[in-house]
C-alpha positions as CSV (number, residue, x, y, z in Angstrom):
1,M,165.5,170.5,55.2
2,D,162.1,169.1,54.2
3,L,160.5,166.7,56.7
4,P,159.8,163.2,55.5
5,V,156.4,161.8,54.7
6,C,154.8,159.2,57.0
7,P,155.8,155.8,55.7
8,R,152.4,154.3,56.7
9,G,150.6,156.5,54.2
10,H,148.6,158.5,56.9
11,E,147.1,161.8,56.0
12,S,149.1,163.5,58.8
13,L,148.1,166.7,60.4
14,K,151.7,167.4,60.8
15,V,155.1,165.7,61.0
16,V,157.6,167.1,63.5
17,R,161.0,166.1,64.9
18,D,160.8,163.9,67.9
19,G,164.2,163.4,69.5
20,A,166.7,160.8,68.5
21,Q,166.8,157.0,68.2
22,K,170.0,155.8,69.9
23,R,169.8,152.1,69.2
24,G,172.2,150.7,66.7
25,G,175.3,152.6,67.7
26,R,174.5,155.9,65.9
27,E,171.9,158.5,66.8
28,R,169.2,158.9,64.2
29,Q,166.7,161.6,63.8
30,R,163.2,160.4,64.8
31,Y,160.0,162.0,63.6
32,R,156.4,162.1,64.9
33,C,153.4,161.7,62.7
34,V,150.4,163.5,64.3
35,L,146.9,162.4,63.0
36,P,143.9,164.7,62.9
37,D,142.3,162.9,65.9
38,G,145.4,163.7,68.0
39,S,146.9,160.3,68.0
40,Y,150.5,159.9,66.8
41,H,153.3,157.4,66.1
42,R,157.0,157.7,65.7
43,F,159.1,156.7,62.7
44,V,162.6,157.1,61.4
45,G,161.9,156.9,57.6
46,S,162.9,154.6,54.9
47,V,166.3,156.4,54.7
48,S,167.0,157.5,58.2
49,H,169.3,160.5,58.8
50,T,171.9,160.3,61.5
51,R,172.2,163.3,63.8
52,G,174.4,166.0,62.4
53,G,174.5,168.5,65.2
54,G,178.0,169.7,65.7
55,K,179.4,167.7,62.8
56,H,180.7,168.8,59.4
57,C,180.3,167.3,55.9
58,D,183.3,165.2,54.8
59,E,183.1,166.6,51.2
60,C,182.4,170.4,51.6
61,D,183.3,170.9,55.2
62,Q,180.1,172.7,56.0
63,A,178.2,172.4,59.2
64,L,175.4,169.8,59.1
65,P,171.9,170.5,60.4
66,V,170.7,168.6,63.4
67,D,168.7,166.1,61.2
68,G,171.0,166.3,58.2
69,G,173.7,163.7,58.9
70,P,174.6,160.8,56.6
71,V,171.8,158.5,55.8
72,A,171.4,154.8,56.6
73,P,169.0,152.1,55.4
74,W,165.9,151.5,57.4
75,R,166.8,149.4,60.5
76,G,170.4,149.2,59.1
77,R,173.4,149.4,61.3
78,Y,175.7,151.1,58.7
79,L,175.4,154.1,56.5
80,V,174.5,154.0,52.8
81,K,177.9,155.1,51.8
82,E,179.5,152.3,53.9
83,V,177.3,149.7,52.2
84,A,178.2,151.1,48.8
85,A,181.9,151.0,49.8
86,A,181.6,147.3,50.7
87,L,179.9,146.5,47.4
88,W,182.6,148.4,45.5
89,A,185.3,146.5,47.4
90,V,183.9,143.0,46.5
91,A,183.5,144.1,42.9
92,G,187.3,144.8,43.0
93,G,188.2,141.3,44.3
94,A,187.9,141.7,48.1
95,S,186.4,138.8,50.0
96,Y,183.2,139.3,52.0
97,T,185.2,139.1,55.2
98,D,187.8,141.6,54.2
99,A,185.1,144.0,53.0
100,A,183.2,143.6,56.3
101,L,186.4,144.4,58.2
102,R,187.0,147.5,56.2
103,V,183.5,148.7,56.8
104,R,183.6,148.1,60.5
105,R,186.9,150.0,60.8
106,R,185.5,152.8,58.8
107,A,182.4,153.0,60.9
108,W,183.6,152.3,64.4
109,G,187.4,152.7,64.2
110,D,190.0,150.0,65.1
111,D,188.8,149.8,68.6
112,G,185.1,150.8,68.5
113,A,183.6,147.9,70.4
114,D,182.2,150.3,73.1
115,R,180.2,152.2,70.4
116,R,179.2,149.3,68.2
117,A,175.8,147.7,68.7
118,E,175.7,144.3,70.3
119,T,173.7,143.0,67.3
120,T,176.3,144.0,64.8
121,V,177.4,141.0,62.8
122,V,181.1,140.7,62.6
123,S,181.5,138.2,59.8
124,G,181.5,138.4,56.0
125,Q,177.8,137.2,56.0
126,T,176.8,140.9,56.5
127,V,178.3,141.9,53.1
128,A,176.9,138.8,51.5
129,D,173.4,139.8,52.7
130,W,174.0,143.4,51.3
131,L,175.0,141.9,48.0
132,D,171.7,140.0,47.9
133,R,169.5,142.9,49.0
134,Y,171.2,146.0,47.5
135,G,173.3,144.5,44.6
136,P,170.4,144.6,42.1
137,A,169.7,148.3,43.0
138,V,173.2,149.5,42.2
139,A,173.6,147.3,39.1
140,A,170.2,148.1,37.5
141,P,171.3,151.5,36.0
142,H,174.1,149.8,34.1
143,A,172.3,146.7,32.9
144,E,172.4,145.9,29.2
145,E,169.0,145.8,27.5
146,S,169.6,143.7,24.4
147,W,172.4,142.0,22.4
148,P,174.6,144.3,20.2
149,E,175.6,143.9,16.6
150,T,178.6,141.6,17.3
151,V,178.9,139.2,20.3
152,V,182.2,137.6,21.2
153,L,181.8,134.5,23.5
154,D,184.2,132.6,25.7
155,S,184.2,130.8,29.1
156,T,186.5,129.7,31.9
157,R,186.3,126.8,34.3
158,F,187.1,126.7,38.0
159,L,188.4,123.3,39.0
160,Y,189.1,121.5,42.3
161,R,191.5,118.7,42.8
162,D,190.7,116.2,45.6
163,S,193.9,115.7,47.6
164,F,192.8,112.3,48.7
165,T,191.8,110.7,45.4
166,G,193.9,112.9,43.1
167,R,190.8,113.5,40.9
168,Q,189.9,116.8,39.5
169,H,186.4,118.1,39.5
170,Q,184.7,121.2,38.0
171,L,183.2,123.4,40.6
172,F,181.5,125.8,38.1
173,S,182.2,127.8,35.0
174,V,181.8,131.5,34.1
175,L,180.4,132.4,30.7
176,A,181.3,135.8,29.2
177,A,180.1,137.9,26.3
178,W,181.9,140.9,24.9
179,G,179.7,143.2,22.7
180,Y,180.4,145.6,19.9
181,P,177.5,148.0,19.2
182,A,176.8,148.9,15.6
183,G,179.5,151.2,14.2
184,S,181.7,150.9,17.2
185,S,185.3,149.7,17.1
186,R,185.6,149.6,20.9
187,G,183.3,147.2,22.7
188,R,182.6,146.5,26.4
189,L,182.0,143.5,28.6
190,W,178.3,142.8,28.0
191,L,177.4,139.9,30.2
192,L,178.9,137.6,32.9
193,R,177.1,134.6,34.3
194,A,178.1,131.5,36.4
195,Y,176.7,128.1,35.7
196,P,177.6,124.6,36.8
197,L,178.5,123.5,33.3
198,Q,179.3,125.1,29.9
199,D,177.5,122.7,27.5
200,A,175.1,123.7,24.7
201,P,172.0,123.9,26.8
202,T,173.8,126.1,29.3
203,W,175.0,128.5,26.5
204,Q,171.5,128.6,25.2
205,Q,170.3,129.7,28.7
206,F,173.0,132.3,28.8
207,L,172.1,133.8,25.4
208,A,168.4,133.9,26.5
209,E,169.3,136.3,29.3
210,L,168.9,139.2,26.9
211,P,166.5,139.8,24.0
212,G,167.6,140.6,20.5
213,R,169.6,138.9,17.7
214,P,173.2,139.9,16.8
215,Q,174.5,139.9,13.3
216,L,177.7,138.1,14.1
217,V,179.0,135.7,16.8
218,V,182.8,135.2,17.2
219,I,183.8,132.0,19.0
220,D,187.1,130.1,19.6
221,R,185.9,126.7,18.4
222,D,183.9,126.0,21.6
223,Y,181.4,123.3,20.6
224,G,179.3,124.0,23.6
225,A,179.0,127.7,22.6
226,I,178.5,126.9,19.0
227,G,175.6,124.5,19.9
228,G,174.1,127.1,22.2
229,V,174.2,129.8,19.5
230,Q,172.5,127.4,17.0
231,R,169.9,126.4,19.6
232,R,169.1,130.0,20.4
233,W,169.2,131.7,16.9
234,G,168.9,128.9,14.4
235,Y,171.0,126.7,12.2
236,G,172.6,127.1,8.7
237,A,171.5,130.1,6.5
238,R,168.7,131.0,8.9
239,G,171.0,131.3,11.9
240,V,173.4,133.9,13.1
241,P,176.8,133.7,11.3
242,I,179.4,132.1,13.5
243,H,183.0,133.3,12.9
244,L,185.8,131.2,14.3
245,C,188.6,133.2,15.9
246,E,191.2,134.0,13.3
247,H,194.0,134.4,15.9
248,H,193.6,130.9,17.3
249,L,193.3,129.5,13.8
250,Y,196.5,131.1,12.7
251,E,198.3,129.9,15.8
252,N,197.1,126.3,15.2
253,G,198.1,126.5,11.6
254,K,201.5,127.8,12.4
255,A,202.0,125.0,14.9
256,A,201.2,122.5,12.1
257,L,203.7,124.1,9.8
258,V,206.4,124.0,12.5
259,K,205.6,120.4,13.2
260,G,206.0,119.7,9.4
261,G,209.4,121.4,9.4
262,H,208.5,124.7,7.7
263,T,210.3,127.0,10.1
264,A,212.7,128.8,7.8
265,F,212.5,132.6,7.4
266,G,210.6,133.5,4.2
267,D,209.0,130.0,3.9
268,P,206.2,130.2,1.2
269,L,203.8,128.3,3.5
270,Q,204.4,130.8,6.4
271,A,203.8,133.7,4.1
272,A,200.7,132.1,2.6
273,L,199.2,131.3,6.0
274,A,199.4,135.0,7.0
275,K,196.9,135.8,4.2
276,A,195.0,132.6,4.1
277,L,192.2,133.6,6.5
278,Q,191.4,137.0,4.9
279,S,190.0,136.1,1.5
280,P,189.0,133.0,-0.6
281,E,191.9,133.6,-2.9
282,G,194.3,133.6,0.1
283,W,192.9,130.3,1.3
284,D,193.1,128.7,-2.1
285,A,196.8,129.7,-2.4
286,F,197.6,128.3,1.0
287,H,195.7,125.1,0.5
288,T,197.5,124.5,-2.8
289,L,200.9,124.9,-1.2
290,A,200.0,122.8,1.8
291,S,198.7,120.0,-0.5
292,E,202.0,120.0,-2.4
293,A,204.1,120.0,0.8
294,G,202.2,117.1,2.4
295,G,202.5,115.9,6.0
296,E,201.1,118.0,8.8
297,P,200.4,121.1,6.7
298,Q,198.3,119.1,4.3
299,K,196.4,117.4,7.2
300,W,195.6,120.7,8.8
301,A,194.6,122.4,5.5
302,D,192.4,119.5,4.5
303,Y,190.7,119.5,7.9
304,W,189.7,123.2,7.7
305,N,189.2,123.4,4.0
306,K,185.4,123.3,3.9
307,R,184.9,125.5,6.9
308,M,187.5,128.2,5.8
309,R,186.0,128.4,2.2
310,V,182.7,129.4,3.7
311,Q,184.2,131.7,6.4
312,T,186.5,133.6,4.0
313,K,183.8,134.0,1.4
314,R,181.4,135.8,3.8
315,R,184.2,137.7,5.6
316,A,183.7,140.9,3.6
317,S,180.0,141.1,4.4
318,I,180.2,140.8,8.2
319,P,181.2,143.4,10.9
320,E,185.0,143.9,11.2
321,H,185.5,141.8,14.3
322,Y,187.4,138.6,13.6
323,A,188.9,137.4,17.0
324,N,187.8,136.8,20.5
325,G,190.9,138.3,22.2
326,A,188.8,141.1,23.7
327,V,186.9,138.8,26.0
328,E,190.0,137.0,27.3
329,A,191.2,139.9,29.5
330,P,187.9,140.2,31.4
331,L,188.0,136.4,32.1
332,E,191.5,136.8,33.5
333,E,190.1,139.5,35.8
334,V,187.3,137.1,36.9
335,K,189.9,134.5,37.7
336,R,191.8,137.0,39.8
337,V,188.6,137.9,41.8
338,L,187.3,134.3,42.3
339,A,190.1,131.8,41.9
340,Q,191.6,131.8,45.5
341,R,188.2,131.3,47.1
342,R,186.4,129.3,44.3
343,W,185.5,126.5,46.7
344,T,183.4,128.8,48.9
345,F,181.0,129.8,46.2
346,R,177.8,127.8,46.1
347,N,174.9,130.3,45.8
348,A,174.2,130.8,42.0
349,A,172.1,134.0,42.4
350,R,174.6,135.7,44.7
351,M,177.5,134.7,42.4
352,N,175.8,136.2,39.4
353,Q,175.1,139.4,41.3
354,L,178.8,139.6,42.2
355,L,179.8,139.0,38.6
356,E,177.5,141.8,37.5
357,L,179.3,144.2,39.9
358,V,182.6,142.9,38.5
359,R,181.4,143.7,35.0
360,I,180.4,147.2,35.9
361,R,183.7,147.9,37.6
362,Y,185.7,146.4,34.7
363,N,183.8,148.6,32.2
364,H,184.5,151.7,34.3
365,A,180.8,152.4,34.1
366,A,180.4,153.5,37.7
367,N,182.3,154.3,40.9
368,E,181.7,154.1,44.6
369,G,179.7,157.3,44.6
370,D,177.4,156.1,41.8
371,F,176.7,153.0,43.9
372,A,175.8,155.1,46.9
373,A,173.5,157.3,44.7
374,A,171.7,154.4,43.2
375,L,171.3,152.7,46.6
376,R,169.9,155.9,48.1
377,S,167.4,156.3,45.2
378,Q,166.2,152.7,45.6
379,L,165.7,153.1,49.3
380,N,163.7,156.3,48.8
381,E,161.4,154.6,46.3
382,A,160.9,151.5,48.4
383,P,159.8,152.6,51.9
384,R,159.8,149.2,53.4
385,P,162.1,146.4,52.1
386,A,160.1,143.2,51.5
387,R,161.6,140.0,52.9
388,A,160.7,137.4,50.3
389,V,161.6,133.8,50.5
390,A,162.1,132.2,47.1
391,A,161.2,128.6,46.4
392,D,164.3,126.5,46.0
393,P,163.2,123.0,44.8
394,R,165.6,120.1,44.4
395,L,166.6,119.2,40.9
396,P,165.0,116.1,39.6
397,G,167.0,113.0,40.5
398,R,169.8,115.1,42.2
399,R,170.8,116.0,45.6
400,V,171.4,119.7,44.9
401,S,169.0,122.6,44.8
402,A,167.9,124.6,41.8
403,S,169.9,127.6,43.0
404,S,173.1,125.7,43.6
405,L,176.1,126.8,41.6
406,R,177.8,123.4,41.8
407,A,177.5,120.7,39.2
408,W,176.3,117.4,40.9
409,M,179.2,115.1,41.6
410,P,178.9,111.5,43.0
411,Q,179.8,111.7,46.6
412,Q,181.2,108.9,48.8
413,P,178.4,108.0,51.3
414,A,179.0,108.6,54.9
415,R,180.4,105.8,56.9
416,H,177.3,105.2,58.9
417,Q,175.2,105.1,55.7
418,R,177.2,102.4,53.8
419,W,175.5,99.1,53.1
420,A,177.1,95.7,52.6
421,P,176.3,93.8,49.4
422,A,173.2,91.6,49.4
423,A,173.9,88.1,50.8
424,K,173.2,85.3,48.4
425,M,170.5,82.9,49.6
426,T,171.7,79.3,49.9
427,A,169.6,76.3,49.1
428,G,169.1,75.6,52.8
429,A,168.0,79.1,53.5
430,S,165.5,79.1,50.7
431,T,164.0,75.8,52.0
432,N,163.7,77.1,55.5
433,S,162.3,80.4,54.4
434,S,159.0,78.9,53.6
435,S,158.6,77.7,57.2
436,S,160.0,80.7,59.0
437,G,159.3,84.3,58.0
438,R,162.0,85.3,60.3
439,T,164.6,83.3,58.3
440,A,163.3,84.9,55.0
441,S,163.6,88.4,56.3
442,A,167.1,87.6,57.6
443,A,168.1,86.3,54.1
444,K,166.8,89.4,52.4
445,T,168.7,91.9,54.5
446,T,171.3,94.0,52.7
447,R,172.7,95.8,55.7
448,A,176.0,94.7,57.2
449,P,175.5,92.9,60.5
450,R,176.5,94.7,63.6
451,R,179.2,93.3,65.7
452,R,178.1,92.7,69.3
453,V,180.4,94.3,71.8
454,T,180.6,92.6,75.2
455,P,180.7,95.3,77.9
456,R,184.0,95.3,79.8
457,G,184.0,94.8,83.5
458,P,185.4,97.3,86.0
459,S,189.2,97.5,86.0
460,P,190.8,96.3,89.3
461,R,192.0,98.8,91.7
462,P,195.7,99.1,92.3
463,G,196.8,96.9,95.1
464,A,193.6,94.9,95.1
């Protein structure tokens, strides 16, 4: 096994093995860098190997060399494969605490307190920190580079109901994009991001995550998404064509026919609606029958007449993707992963990193071994992890930070911060205020007066 290079960049005379470092619960191979002047220093490497003497590989069952055990991150308490297992678990829906419990049991056993280091963190914050530090490394090989030919957009909201007031608030929303590359009939989940809102500026920010310009966008009549597409890629003939989901249009049209009493088998309006969204001729035939029938069918057909004439006319010239059903299943998976603990998510960057791992696992683009390989490669390329503190300014006029996932909601002030309404100045008070500054300051106060509490005397002793 090749010996590592000095992480300090020294022109070493030689690098030799120098015993084991036993701190951290696992013995790790330690090395000595000897300089030409005879001085030396010890190191364990950016990816430190645990001691493998007397042990065997779990995969091939071969004996491990003395310095060839499983690797661990620099100054890390757990192995690379254990970190990758935790990231894979949270991508599948496990909470940070559950993933940490699995890793601890895998590393130390059910009762491994005697071998576990005292500094080992036993909460889910350990896995959350791994997601911040190592999540980008395992997700980078599977990141999308640009928008494909067809993009299907949809979103889902995560709500919270206040049990005291009964009001419902939005915690955050998850925006999703399903992509179809050119010439492909099977797409994949292209992008997942969490934002406080899902309005047009938010969708514009979401679409600006990747470069490129698709040839078609399919949406389910989401005005926020439509506005975001127009803001990002233009309006009218210069913009990207927006195709409304034909499945939802058909369901809404069918509901209008049922409401109008057209429920019989073989009804002409039902048959015409099935072909209305496929060609201009089909829409003209349906619109004529709906106008003759009157009522709810006529109202629905007149409402969509202008839009459907444009959409059916260009339908033959766009890619053959006409509905947004493909993106609904991934959003259901996102709900399964996040819904039960939606109140606990507040860090926007960490949430988006978690969603990126969820996207990779949903697409079957990687497995736990791929996560470990990517993490090992990243650790070898970056000898010393940098601890950077990002600026997190407050949003203008709001009490939340720029990295907060939550939309700002008016909060009830704390009891000790509540103020009484300003007292109205009487005529007498205004007259006396000119002669006494103390009276004027008392009249201008807006704070509720404090009630004086007379101290109680000592209680009499029994029998006194």
